KEKE-3310 file (N, C-alpha, C; in steps of 0.2 Angstrom, whole numbers, plus 5000, padded with zeros to 4 digits):
npx = (4807:4814:4829:4829:4838:4845:4846:4861:4867:4867:4880:4882:4892:4895:4897:4907:4911:4926:4928:4922:4931:4942:4940:4938:4951:4959:4965:4968:4954:4959:4970:4965:4957:4968:4974:4964:4958:4961:4959:4951:4934:4930:4917:4913:4906:4899:4896:4888:4895:4891:4886:4898:4908:4920:4917:4913:4919:4914:4919:4915:4919:4921:4919:4926:4937:4943:4947:4957:4966:4970:4976:4988:4994:4997:5004:5017:5019:5017:5026)
npy = (4979:4995:4999:5009:5023:5028:5045:5054:5059:5076:5086:5099:5112:5122:5140:5153:5169:5179:5185:5176:5165:5171:5174:5161:5155:5164:5175:5189:5197:5202:5195:5182:5186:5189:5176:5169:5177:5175:5162:5148:5144:5151:5162:5178:5192:5206:5223:5236:5253:5267:5284:5290:5282:5268:5253:5237:5221:5206:5191:5174:5159:5142:5129:5117:5120:5130:5123:5115:5125:5131:5121:5120:5132:5131:5120:5112:5123:5120:5111)
npz = (4953:4956:4965:4979:4984:4998:5005:5008:5024:5029:5034:5045:5047:5060:5060:5067:5074:5074:5086:5095:5094:5098:5112:5116:5114:5121:5114:5104:5094:5082:5079:5077:5065:5056:5055:5048:5037:5024:5020:5012:5013:5023:5028:5021:5026:5019:5024:5019:5015:5025:5027:5023:5028:5028:5020:5028:5032:5039:5046:5046:5053:5050:5062:5061:5053:5060:5071:5066:5060:5072:5079:5071:5073:5086:5089:5096:5105:5118:5122)
capx = (4806:4821:4832:4829:4844:4844:4850:4867:4866:4870:4884:4882:4897:4893:4902:4907:4914:4933:4927:4921:4937:4947:4938:4939:4958:4963:4969:4964:4951:4963:4975:4960:4956:4974:4974:4958:4955:4963:4958:4945:4929:4928:4912:4915:4899:4900:4892:4889:4897:4886:4888:4905:4912:4922:4913:4915:4918:4914:4921:4912:4924:4918:4922:4931:4943:4946:4951:4963:4971:4972:4982:4994:4997:4999:5008:5024:5019:5016:5031)
capy = (4986:4998:5000:5016:5025:5033:5051:5054:5064:5082:5088:5106:5115:5129:5146:5158:5175:5180:5187:5170:5161:5175:5173:5154:5154:5169:5179:5195:5196:5204:5189:5177:5188:5188:5169:5166:5181:5173:5155:5145:5141:5157:5167:5185:5196:5213:5228:5242:5259:5272:5291:5291:5277:5263:5247:5233:5214:5202:5185:5169:5154:5136:5127:5112:5124:5134:5119:5113:5131:5132:5116:5121:5138:5130:5114:5114:5129:5117:5106)
capz = (4957:4956:4971:4982:4987:5004:5005:5013:5029:5028:5040:5045:5051:5063:5059:5072:5073:5076:5093:5098:5094:5102:5119:5117:5114:5124:5109:5101:5088:5076:5078:5073:5058:5053:5054:5044:5032:5017:5020:5009:5018:5028:5025:5022:5025:5018:5026:5014:5018:5026:5029:5021:5032:5024:5021:5033:5031:5045:5045:5050:5052:5051:5068:5059:5050:5066:5076:5062:5060:5079:5081:5067:5076:5093:5089:5099:5109:5125:5123)
cpx = (4813:4823:4832:4835:4842:4848:4856:4865:4870:4873:4884:4887:4896:4899:4901:4911:4921:4932:4926:4927:4942:4946:4939:4947:4962:4968:4965:4960:4955:4968:4971:4959:4962:4975:4970:4956:4956:4961:4951:4941:4927:4923:4914:4908:4901:4895:4893:4891:4891:4889:4896:4910:4914:4917:4916:4914:4919:4915:4917:4916:4921:4922:4927:4937:4946:4950:4957:4968:4974:4978:4988:4997:5000:5003:5015:5024:5019:5021:5036)
cpy = (4989:4999:5007:5017:5030:5039:5051:5060:5070:5084:5096:5109:5122:5134:5151:5164:5175:5181:5181:5166:5165:5174:5165:5152:5159:5173:5185:5194:5198:5198:5184:5180:5187:5181:5166:5171:5179:5166:5153:5142:5146:5161:5174:5189:5203:5217:5234:5248:5264:5279:5292:5287:5272:5257:5242:5226:5210:5195:5180:5162:5147:5133:5121:5115:5127:5129:5116:5119:5132:5127:5117:5127:5136:5124:5116:5119:5126:5112:5109)
cpz = (4957:4963:4973:4986:4993:5004:5010:5018:5028:5034:5039:5050:5054:5062:5065:5071:5076:5084:5097:5099:5099:5110:5121:5118:5118:5120:5108:5095:5082:5074:5074:5066:5054:5051:5048:5038:5025:5015:5016:5014:5023:5025:5026:5020:5024:5020:5022:5018:5019:5029:5028:5024:5027:5025:5026:5031:5037:5042:5049:5048:5054:5057:5066:5057:5056:5070:5072:5062:5067:5081:5077:5070:5083:5094:5091:5104:5117:5126:5128)
residu = (MET:PRO:LYS:VAL:LEU:GLN:PRO:GLU:PRO:VAL:THR:ILE:ASP:PRO:HIS:TYR:SER:PRO:GLN:PHE:TYR:ALA:GLU:LEU:TRP:GLY:THR:SER:PRO:SER:THR:VAL:VAL:ARG:TRP:PHE:GLN:ASP:LEU:GLU:GLY:VAL:LEU:LYS:LEU:ASN:ARG:PRO:ALA:ARG:ASN:GLY:LYS:ARG:SER:ARG:VAL:GLU:LEU:ARG:ILE:PRO:PHE:SER:LEU:ALA:MET:LYS:VAL:TYR:ARG:GLU:HIS:THR:GLN:GLY:ALA:ILE:GLU)
# end
């Protein structure tokens, strides 16, 4: 009888908005956007342009990446 392999558990990393992290860390949402806008793993959700307005891109940042970047930006700030 062939050996049956058990599936690996799937880890789901929750994604949150820049506003969420700004409130959590006491910073502005624009600071959070600046920190994460060009990083791999950040979801960029495009909203189409309407009525002549420019299109809008919303970010959703994975929690594990956010904690890593936050530690990098605050390391040494409390010393």
